[in-house]
N, C-alpha and C positions, 0 to 999 in steps of 0.2 A: 504494500500500500504506500509506503514512504517513497518508493521508486516513482510511482505515478504522480505523486504530489511534487516530487523534486523536478520531474520533467515538465509538469505544468508551470511550476514557478520559474523555470528557465525560459520557457516560451513566453510567459507573461512579462518577464523582465526584458526580453528582447523587444517585445511589442511596446512596452512602456518607453524604453530608450528611443525607439524609432519614432513614436508619436511625439516625444518631446523634441527630438531633433527636426522633425518636419514642421513644427510650428514656426511662424514668422516671428522674428525678433524686433521688427520695426527699425529703429535707427541705431541699433547696436548698443554700445555702452555710453553713448553721448548723453542720454537722458539720466543715466545712473550718476554721473558726476556733475549734474547741474545744467546740462544742456537744455535746449528748447524742446521739450517733449510734452507740450501742453495739449496736444490733440488727443481726443478720445475716440476710439473706433469700436463699433459693435461687431461682434463676430457673426459672420453669415456664411451659410453654405458649408463648404468643406471645413473651414476653420472652426466652426461651431461643433461639427461632428468630431473633429480631431481633439478639440478641447475637452469635450465630454468623454471621449474614449480614453484620454489620458487619466482623467479622474477615476473612471471605472477600472482601468488597469491597475492603478495604485490601490484601490480598495480591494480588488481581487488578490493582489499580492499580499496585502495584510491578512486577509482571510485565509489564504493558502499557507502563510507562515504560521498562523495560529493553529491551523489544522495539522501542519507538520509537527509542531511541538506536542500537540495533544495525542496524536496517533503514534 
């Protein structure tokens, strides 16, 4: 059983990393250090799906980790 959970966690980890890397970063680090980053954009279409998928992958990794410890 732990083998299946381990494989699922590895797959979820790869999906989480891919979904984070696919998200647009906007202006890079310029807004981090006080640059002009005053614009706010709403997520639409694929960006919205990718944002929600990132959250779901993170939650599934937490659940899978807890299941791995319990089993």
